[in-house]
C-alpha positions as CSV (number, residue, x, y, z in Angstrom):
1,X,121.9,130.6,107.8
2,X,118.9,132.6,108.7
3,X,115.2,132.8,109.3
4,X,113.4,135.1,106.8
5,X,109.9,136.4,106.6
6,X,108.0,139.3,105.0
7,X,104.6,140.9,104.5
8,X,103.5,143.0,101.5
9,X,100.1,144.8,102.0
10,X,99.1,146.3,98.7
11,X,97.1,149.1,100.3
12,X,99.6,149.9,103.0
13,X,100.7,148.5,106.3
14,X,98.6,149.0,109.4
15,X,99.9,149.3,113.0
16,X,98.7,145.7,113.5
17,X,100.9,144.6,110.6
18,X,104.0,146.1,112.1
19,X,103.2,144.4,115.4
20,X,102.8,141.1,113.6
21,X,106.1,141.5,111.8
22,X,107.8,142.1,115.1
23,X,106.2,138.9,116.4
24,X,107.5,137.0,113.3
25,X,111.0,138.3,114.1
26,X,110.7,136.9,117.6
27,X,109.3,133.5,116.4
28,X,112.3,133.1,114.1
29,X,115.0,133.7,116.6
30,X,115.8,130.0,116.9
31,X,116.9,130.1,113.2
32,X,119.3,133.0,113.8
33,X,120.4,133.9,117.3
34,X,123.4,136.0,116.1
35,X,121.6,139.0,114.7
36,X,118.2,140.2,113.6
37,X,116.4,143.1,112.1
38,X,113.2,144.4,110.6
39,X,112.8,146.8,107.6
40,X,109.4,148.5,107.5
41,X,108.3,150.4,104.3
42,X,105.0,152.0,103.7
43,X,103.4,148.8,102.3
44,X,105.9,146.1,103.2
45,X,107.8,144.7,106.2
46,X,110.8,142.3,106.0
47,X,112.3,140.3,108.8
48,X,115.6,138.4,109.1
49,X,117.4,136.6,111.9
50,X,121.0,135.4,111.4
51,X,123.1,132.4,112.2
52,X,126.5,133.8,111.5
53,X,128.7,131.3,109.6
54,X,130.3,133.5,107.0
55,X,131.8,136.9,108.0
56,X,130.4,137.0,111.5
57,X,130.8,140.8,112.0
58,X,127.4,142.5,112.5
59,X,125.8,144.1,109.5
60,X,122.3,145.5,108.9
61,X,119.5,143.0,108.5
62,X,117.7,142.6,106.2
63,X,120.4,143.8,103.7
64,X,119.4,146.8,101.5
65,X,121.2,148.2,98.4
66,X,123.1,151.5,99.1
67,X,120.3,153.5,97.5
68,X,117.6,151.7,99.5
69,X,115.8,150.5,96.4
70,X,116.3,146.8,97.0
71,X,115.7,144.8,100.2
72,X,116.9,141.2,100.4
73,X,116.0,138.6,102.9
74,X,118.2,135.5,102.3
75,X,118.5,132.2,104.1
76,X,121.3,129.8,103.1
77,X,124.9,129.7,101.8
78,X,126.2,130.3,98.3
79,X,129.5,128.5,98.4
80,X,130.9,130.1,95.2
81,X,130.3,133.6,96.5
82,X,134.0,134.6,96.2
83,X,134.1,133.8,92.5
84,X,130.8,135.6,91.9
85,X,132.1,138.6,93.8
86,X,135.0,138.9,91.4
87,X,132.7,138.9,88.5
88,X,130.4,141.5,90.0
89,X,133.0,144.0,91.3
90,X,132.8,146.2,88.1
91,X,129.1,146.5,88.6
92,X,128.6,146.8,92.4
93,X,130.5,148.5,95.2
94,X,130.6,145.9,98.1
95,X,130.3,147.1,101.7
96,X,130.6,143.7,103.4
97,X,132.4,140.3,102.9
98,X,129.2,138.3,103.2
99,X,127.8,136.0,100.7
100,X,124.4,137.8,101.3
101,X,125.7,140.9,99.6
102,X,127.0,138.8,96.7
103,X,123.5,137.4,96.3
104,X,122.0,140.9,96.4
105,X,124.5,142.2,93.8
106,X,123.9,139.2,91.5
107,X,120.1,139.5,91.6
108,X,120.3,143.2,90.8
109,X,122.7,142.7,88.0
110,X,121.5,139.4,86.4
111,X,117.9,139.1,87.7
112,X,116.5,135.5,87.6
113,X,119.5,134.5,85.5
114,X,121.6,134.8,88.6
115,X,119.9,131.7,90.1
116,X,121.6,129.2,87.8
117,X,125.0,130.6,88.8
118,X,124.5,130.0,92.6
119,X,126.2,126.9,94.0
120,X,124.7,126.2,97.4
121,X,121.4,126.1,99.3
122,X,119.2,129.1,99.6
123,X,115.8,130.6,100.0
124,X,115.6,134.3,99.1
125,X,113.2,137.2,98.5
126,X,114.2,140.4,96.8
127,X,111.9,143.4,96.9
128,X,112.3,146.3,94.5
129,X,110.5,149.2,96.1
130,X,110.7,151.4,93.0
131,X,109.0,148.9,90.7
132,X,106.9,147.3,93.4
133,X,108.2,144.0,92.2
134,X,109.5,140.9,94.0
135,X,111.7,137.9,93.1
136,X,111.7,134.8,95.3
137,X,113.5,131.5,94.8
138,X,114.8,128.3,96.4
139,X,117.7,126.1,95.5
140,X,117.3,123.1,93.1
141,X,116.4,120.7,95.9
142,X,114.8,123.2,98.3
143,X,117.2,122.3,101.1
144,X,116.1,125.7,102.4
145,X,112.3,126.1,102.2
146,X,110.1,129.1,101.4
147,X,106.4,129.0,102.4
148,X,104.1,131.7,101.1
149,X,100.5,133.0,100.9
150,X,99.2,135.1,98.1
151,X,95.8,136.9,97.9
152,X,94.4,140.0,96.3
153,X,95.3,142.1,99.3
154,X,98.6,140.7,100.5
155,X,101.6,138.5,100.0
156,X,103.4,136.9,103.0
157,X,106.3,134.4,103.2
158,X,108.5,132.7,105.8
159,X,111.1,130.1,106.3
160,X,108.6,128.0,108.2
161,X,104.8,127.7,108.1
162,X,104.2,127.9,111.8
163,X,105.2,131.5,112.5
164,X,102.8,132.8,109.8
165,X,99.9,131.4,111.9
166,X,101.4,132.0,115.3
167,X,102.1,135.6,114.5
168,X,98.4,136.2,113.7
169,X,99.0,137.0,110.1
170,X,96.9,134.1,108.9
171,X,94.2,131.9,110.4
172,X,94.6,128.1,110.8
173,X,92.8,126.3,107.9
174,X,93.6,122.6,107.5
175,X,93.7,121.2,104.0
176,X,91.7,117.9,103.9
177,X,93.5,116.3,100.9
178,X,96.9,117.0,102.3
179,X,96.0,115.5,105.7
180,X,94.7,112.5,103.9
181,X,98.0,112.2,102.0
182,X,99.8,112.3,105.3
183,X,97.7,109.5,106.6
184,X,98.2,107.2,103.6
185,X,101.6,108.3,102.2
186,X,103.3,110.2,105.0
187,X,106.8,110.1,103.4
188,X,105.4,111.8,100.2
189,X,103.2,114.3,102.1
190,X,103.7,118.1,102.3
191,X,106.2,118.0,99.4
192,X,103.8,119.6,96.9
193,X,100.7,120.3,98.9
194,X,100.9,121.6,102.5
195,X,98.4,120.7,105.2
196,X,97.5,124.4,105.5
197,X,94.8,125.3,103.0
198,X,96.0,128.9,102.8
199,X,99.8,128.2,102.4
200,X,101.9,127.1,99.5
201,X,105.6,126.1,99.2
202,X,107.9,127.2,96.5
203,X,108.9,124.0,94.9
204,X,112.6,122.9,94.4
205,X,114.3,124.7,91.5
206,X,111.5,127.3,91.2
207,X,111.3,131.0,91.4
208,X,108.4,133.4,91.9
209,X,107.9,136.9,90.6
210,X,105.3,139.2,92.1
211,X,104.1,142.3,90.3
212,X,101.1,144.0,91.9
213,X,99.1,141.1,93.2
214,X,99.9,138.9,90.2
215,X,102.2,135.9,90.8
216,X,104.3,134.2,88.1
217,X,106.0,130.9,88.8
218,X,109.0,129.7,86.8
219,X,111.8,127.2,86.9
220,X,115.5,127.5,86.4
221,X,118.4,125.0,85.8
222,X,121.8,124.9,87.3
223,X,124.6,125.9,85.0
224,X,126.8,123.0,86.4
225,X,127.9,120.4,83.8
226,X,128.3,116.8,84.8
227,X,131.9,116.3,86.0
228,X,134.0,113.5,84.5
229,X,134.2,111.6,87.9
230,X,132.1,111.4,91.0
231,X,134.6,111.4,93.8
232,X,136.5,114.6,92.9
233,X,133.1,116.4,92.6
234,X,131.9,115.3,95.9
235,X,135.3,116.1,97.5
236,X,135.0,119.6,96.1
237,X,131.5,119.9,97.6
238,X,132.6,118.6,101.0
239,X,135.5,121.0,101.2
240,X,133.4,124.0,100.1
241,X,130.7,123.2,102.7
242,X,133.2,122.6,105.5
243,X,134.4,126.2,105.0
244,X,133.0,128.7,107.6
245,X,134.0,131.3,110.1
246,X,132.4,129.2,112.8
247,X,132.8,125.5,113.9
248,X,131.4,122.8,111.6
249,X,130.8,119.2,112.5
250,X,129.1,116.2,110.9
251,X,126.4,113.7,111.6
252,X,128.0,110.3,111.2
253,X,125.8,107.2,111.0
254,X,128.5,104.8,109.8
255,X,126.6,104.3,106.6
256,X,128.3,104.8,103.3
257,X,127.0,108.4,102.6
258,X,128.0,110.1,105.9
259,X,131.2,108.0,106.1
260,X,132.2,109.2,102.6
261,X,131.7,112.8,103.7
262,X,133.8,112.1,106.8
263,X,136.5,110.6,104.7
264,X,136.6,113.6,102.3
265,X,136.4,116.3,105.1
266,X,139.5,118.5,104.9
267,X,140.2,118.5,108.6
268,X,139.0,116.7,111.8
269,X,135.7,117.9,113.0
270,X,133.3,116.8,115.8
271,X,131.2,113.8,114.7
272,X,127.8,113.0,116.3
273,X,126.1,109.6,116.4
274,X,122.8,108.7,118.1
275,X,123.1,105.9,120.8
276,X,119.9,104.3,121.9
277,X,121.7,101.3,123.5
278,X,120.0,98.8,121.2
279,X,120.7,95.1,121.0
280,X,120.8,92.9,117.9
281,X,117.3,91.5,118.4
282,X,115.8,95.0,118.1
283,X,116.7,95.1,114.4
284,X,115.3,91.7,113.4
285,X,111.8,93.0,112.4
286,X,112.6,96.6,111.5
287,X,111.4,97.8,108.2
288,X,114.3,100.0,107.2
289,X,116.8,100.2,110.2
290,X,118.9,97.0,109.8
291,X,121.8,97.4,112.2
292,X,123.3,99.5,114.9
293,X,125.2,102.5,113.6
294,X,127.5,103.1,116.5
295,X,130.3,100.6,115.9
296,X,130.6,101.6,112.3
297,X,130.5,105.3,113.1
298,X,133.2,104.9,115.7
299,X,135.4,103.0,113.2
300,X,135.1,105.8,110.6
301,X,135.6,108.6,113.1
302,X,138.8,106.9,114.4
303,X,140.1,106.2,110.9
304,X,139.7,109.9,109.9
305,X,140.6,111.5,113.2
306,X,137.2,113.1,113.9
307,X,136.4,113.5,117.6
308,X,133.5,111.2,118.2
309,X,130.4,111.9,120.3
310,X,127.9,109.2,121.1
311,X,124.7,111.0,121.9
312,X,122.9,109.3,124.8
313,X,119.2,109.8,125.3
314,X,118.3,110.3,129.0
315,X,114.6,111.3,128.4
316,X,113.2,109.9,125.2
317,X,109.6,110.9,126.1
318,X,110.5,114.6,126.3
319,X,112.5,114.4,123.0
320,X,109.6,112.7,121.3
321,X,107.1,115.3,122.3
322,X,109.5,118.1,121.4
323,X,110.1,116.7,118.0
324,X,106.5,116.3,117.1
325,X,105.7,119.8,118.2
326,X,108.7,121.2,116.2
327,X,107.6,119.9,112.7
328,X,105.0,122.3,111.5
329,X,104.3,120.1,108.4
330,X,103.5,117.1,110.7
331,X,106.4,114.7,111.7
332,X,106.5,111.7,109.3
333,X,109.6,109.7,110.3
334,X,110.5,108.4,113.8
335,X,114.1,109.2,112.9
336,X,113.2,112.9,113.2
337,X,113.6,112.3,117.0
338,X,117.2,111.3,116.3
339,X,117.7,114.4,114.2
340,X,116.4,116.6,116.9
341,X,118.5,114.9,119.6
342,X,121.6,115.1,117.5
343,X,121.1,118.8,116.8
344,X,120.6,119.5,120.5
345,X,123.8,117.7,121.3
346,X,125.8,119.4,118.5
347,X,124.6,123.0,119.2
348,X,127.0,123.8,122.1
349,X,129.9,122.8,119.9
350,X,129.2,123.7,116.2
351,X,127.0,126.0,114.2
352,X,126.7,123.7,111.1
353,X,126.9,120.0,110.4
354,X,127.6,118.1,107.2
355,X,124.9,115.4,106.6
356,X,124.5,112.6,104.1
357,X,121.0,113.5,103.0
358,X,120.0,113.4,99.3
359,X,122.4,110.6,98.4
360,X,119.9,107.8,98.5
361,X,117.2,109.7,96.6
362,X,119.5,110.8,93.8
363,X,121.7,107.7,93.4
364,X,119.3,104.8,93.4
365,X,119.9,104.2,97.1
366,X,116.8,102.3,98.3
367,X,116.8,98.6,98.6
368,X,113.1,98.3,97.8
369,X,114.1,99.3,94.2
370,X,115.5,95.7,94.0
371,X,112.1,94.1,94.7
372,X,109.8,94.1,91.6
373,X,106.7,93.2,93.6
374,X,107.0,96.7,95.3
375,X,107.3,98.6,92.1
376,X,104.4,97.6,89.8
377,X,102.6,100.8,90.9
378,X,102.9,103.2,93.8
379,X,100.4,101.1,95.8
380,X,102.7,98.3,97.0
381,X,105.2,100.9,98.3
382,X,102.4,102.7,100.3
383,X,101.3,99.3,101.7
384,X,104.8,98.4,102.7
385,X,105.1,101.3,105.2
386,X,101.4,101.1,106.2
387,X,98.5,103.5,105.9
388,X,96.0,105.0,108.4
389,X,92.4,104.9,107.2
390,X,91.8,108.3,105.7
391,X,88.4,109.3,104.3
392,X,90.2,110.1,101.0
393,X,91.6,106.7,100.4
394,X,95.0,105.5,99.1
395,X,93.6,104.9,95.6
396,X,93.4,108.6,95.0
397,X,97.0,109.1,95.8
398,X,98.2,106.0,93.9
399,X,96.5,107.6,90.8
400,X,98.1,111.0,91.6
401,X,101.7,109.6,91.9
402,X,101.3,107.4,88.9
403,X,100.1,110.4,86.8
404,X,103.0,112.5,88.1
405,X,105.6,109.9,87.1
406,X,104.0,109.7,83.7
407,X,104.1,113.5,83.3
408,X,107.9,113.2,84.0
409,X,108.2,110.9,81.0
410,X,108.1,107.5,82.8
411,X,106.0,104.5,82.2
412,X,105.0,101.4,84.2
413,X,105.5,98.8,81.4
414,X,108.7,96.9,82.4
415,X,110.4,96.4,85.8
416,X,113.1,98.8,84.8
417,X,110.5,101.4,83.7
418,X,108.8,100.9,87.1
419,X,112.1,101.4,89.0
420,X,112.7,104.7,87.2
421,X,109.1,105.8,87.8
422,X,109.3,105.1,91.5
423,X,112.8,106.7,91.6
424,X,111.2,109.9,90.1
425,X,108.6,109.9,92.9
426,X,111.3,109.4,95.5
427,X,113.3,112.4,94.0
428,X,110.3,114.7,93.8
429,X,108.3,113.8,96.9
430,X,110.2,111.8,99.4
431,X,113.4,113.9,99.1
432,X,111.6,117.2,99.5
433,X,109.9,115.9,102.7
434,X,113.2,114.5,104.0
435,X,115.1,117.8,103.5
436,X,112.3,119.8,105.2
437,X,112.5,117.5,108.2
438,X,116.2,118.0,108.5
439,X,115.9,121.8,108.2
440,X,113.1,122.1,110.7
441,X,114.7,119.8,113.4
442,X,118.2,121.1,113.1
443,X,117.3,124.8,112.9
444,X,115.1,124.4,116.0
445,X,118.5,124.2,117.8
446,X,120.2,126.9,115.7
447,X,122.3,124.3,113.8
448,X,122.7,124.5,110.0
449,X,122.5,121.3,108.0
450,X,124.9,121.3,105.1
451,X,124.2,118.8,102.3
452,X,127.2,118.0,100.0
453,X,125.1,115.6,97.9
454,X,123.0,118.6,96.9
455,X,125.9,120.3,95.2
456,X,125.0,121.2,91.6
457,X,128.0,119.3,90.1
458,X,127.2,116.2,92.2
459,X,123.6,116.4,91.2
460,X,124.6,116.7,87.5
461,X,126.7,113.6,87.8
462,X,123.8,111.7,89.5
463,X,121.4,112.7,86.8
464,X,123.5,110.9,84.2
465,X,123.9,107.7,86.2
466,X,122.0,104.9,84.6
467,X,119.7,102.5,86.4
468,X,122.2,99.7,85.6
469,X,125.1,101.6,87.2
470,X,122.9,102.5,90.2
471,X,121.7,99.0,90.9
472,X,124.4,96.8,89.4
473,X,124.7,93.2,90.8
474,X,121.7,93.7,93.0
475,X,123.3,96.4,95.1
476,X,121.8,99.8,95.6
477,X,124.0,102.8,94.9
478,X,126.6,100.6,93.2
479,X,128.5,103.4,91.4
480,X,128.7,105.5,94.6
481,X,130.0,102.5,96.6
482,X,132.7,101.9,94.0
483,X,133.9,105.4,94.5
484,X,133.6,105.1,98.3
485,X,135.8,102.0,98.2
486,X,138.7,104.2,97.2
487,X,138.7,106.0,100.5
488,X,136.8,103.7,102.9
489,X,137.3,100.1,104.1
490,X,135.1,97.5,102.4
491,X,132.9,96.8,105.4
492,X,131.8,100.5,105.3
493,X,131.7,101.0,101.5
494,X,129.6,97.9,101.0
495,X,127.6,98.0,104.2
496,X,123.9,97.2,103.5
497,X,121.5,100.1,103.5
498,X,120.3,100.9,107.0
499,X,118.3,104.1,107.7
500,X,119.3,106.5,110.4
501,X,118.8,104.7,113.7
502,X,115.5,105.3,115.5
503,X,114.6,104.1,118.9
504,X,113.4,100.6,118.2
505,X,112.6,100.1,121.9
506,X,110.2,103.1,122.0
507,X,106.9,101.7,121.2
508,X,105.5,102.1,124.7
509,X,106.7,105.7,124.8
510,X,105.1,106.4,121.5
511,X,101.8,104.7,122.5
512,X,101.7,106.7,125.8
513,X,102.0,109.9,123.9
514,X,99.3,108.9,121.4
515,X,96.9,108.0,124.2
516,X,97.5,111.3,126.0
517,X,96.9,113.3,122.8
518,X,93.9,111.2,121.7
519,X,92.1,112.0,124.9
520,X,92.7,115.7,124.6
521,X,92.4,116.2,120.8
522,X,90.9,113.1,119.3
523,X,87.8,115.0,118.1
524,X,90.0,117.0,115.7
525,X,90.4,114.0,113.5
526,X,86.7,113.5,112.9
527,X,86.6,115.1,109.4
528,X,89.6,113.1,108.2
529,X,89.2,109.5,109.6
530,X,86.3,107.1,110.0
531,X,84.6,107.4,113.4
532,X,86.5,105.8,116.2
533,X,89.1,104.2,113.8
534,X,91.9,105.1,116.3
535,X,89.9,104.9,119.5
536,X,91.0,101.3,120.1
537,X,94.4,101.4,118.6
538,X,96.4,98.8,120.5
539,X,99.9,98.9,121.9
540,X,102.0,98.3,118.8
541,X,103.5,94.9,118.4
542,X,105.6,95.5,115.2
543,X,107.7,98.2,113.7
544,X,105.1,98.9,111.1
545,X,102.4,99.4,113.8
546,X,104.7,101.6,115.8
547,X,105.1,103.8,112.7
548,X,101.3,104.1,112.4
549,X,101.0,105.0,116.1
550,X,103.8,107.6,115.7
551,X,102.1,109.3,112.8
552,X,98.7,109.3,114.6
553,X,100.4,111.0,117.6
554,X,102.2,113.5,115.2
555,X,98.9,114.5,113.6
556,X,97.3,115.0,116.9
557,X,100.2,117.1,118.1
558,X,100.0,119.2,115.0
559,X,96.3,119.9,115.7
560,X,97.2,120.7,119.3
561,X,99.7,123.3,118.2
562,X,97.6,125.1,115.6
563,X,93.9,124.4,116.2
564,X,93.6,125.2,119.8
């Protein structure tokens, strides 16, 4: 796992460019403390930092082909690298045992066709100095992100948006529509359109080719065929993603997804669960966190012999502020604080953790899909979680999401049509945002999040699961729970959906931070919100109001990081 970045200046690098590339390298060290390097060419500079999980021996970074023609910056893990290496040996003389060199050899030999052969998570950029041509790509779910800027004079890219601005390569230019989307639909925001007007993200399952200053975008499909059964495919993914030359752990919520991963893990590994010391009454009025994870997580850890760590929170205020500052695309979920805290606790013990992300979004896992009144259009779903009063109103985004679902072949005629349409939005918007949050919060502490539910075979199986199988008998993720019941006790396999625990007793801490940031940076929101709409925001009384206050604080923190 790594941090990658690069700059291509079509008319040649300047001394200032080389200085900024060095600055990028420094800004990405949290993503890769085990090695780093910079390759400078007459008109391009490439940076990589390394978190060593496979073949930890040092090797040159970024990796270049023996003749120096190709330079690869690569972030991620391709779990079938050993099989690909065997196929490529007749065509390439390998110098290392890393999956990085397998990716390099595959791209040289097969070009974009290599992408469909990779089983894993990745963001990559390959530069051909001879042809002055580049190929960039991300995995089918964009578990690993790639952010870029293209203009007539330059092309720049990075694993994160923030370093591109903080290095001085690009100025801060907020995008009004994207900020409005965050205010009215935060869980869908920054998936397709970033809050920076001069930055784009490479969408899941897409690749980019750069020739001269012309950019071509394309898509690719995984070569994986749907497996005959779900559980063996997931077991294969868990075993593959547990393999590393460094310690691997797991984030265990006690929900069916993370518990299933724990049950399928090939050996005991450290398990981490957040502990906010909550009481039953805290969950009574919560929108999506229904019960305490800790007792369920302890049960699963004991059953499968995973050493369990309950992560206490001595200073929530500091963790909240750190979390909001970390997310360069504006923090959207209060649970991001839990992710950040879990990563901080895991970092001294492991370099990677298995997580249950992507299961709900690809297997009909959300209970609101069972409520027809929330599905007639995207509007009730936005209303359910609450909106801040953006100048560009919710109606604009309701139309946008409705049109997107229709472009994917869905309609809004019947309740089942509506469920499928909303599920498409969850898959294409919500999931991309969720995976970004996991990447940015975990890598802030040099911990890789591995996502078994993103495995190509598992995704291929999920793609053929019908709505009836996913929501049978009024139970979300029904087919997945049936499989889980083979390896988990019924109270875990059939546990009602409950989101990753957030601190339901934190409304005062969130409100304090909002007030502090409002006094310092409130004027930044003038172009995006009606005048004084947040000036008298009261102490939240409900979970929904706490979420609104959290997002107001997150947006102000984002402006404090980039606009000052």
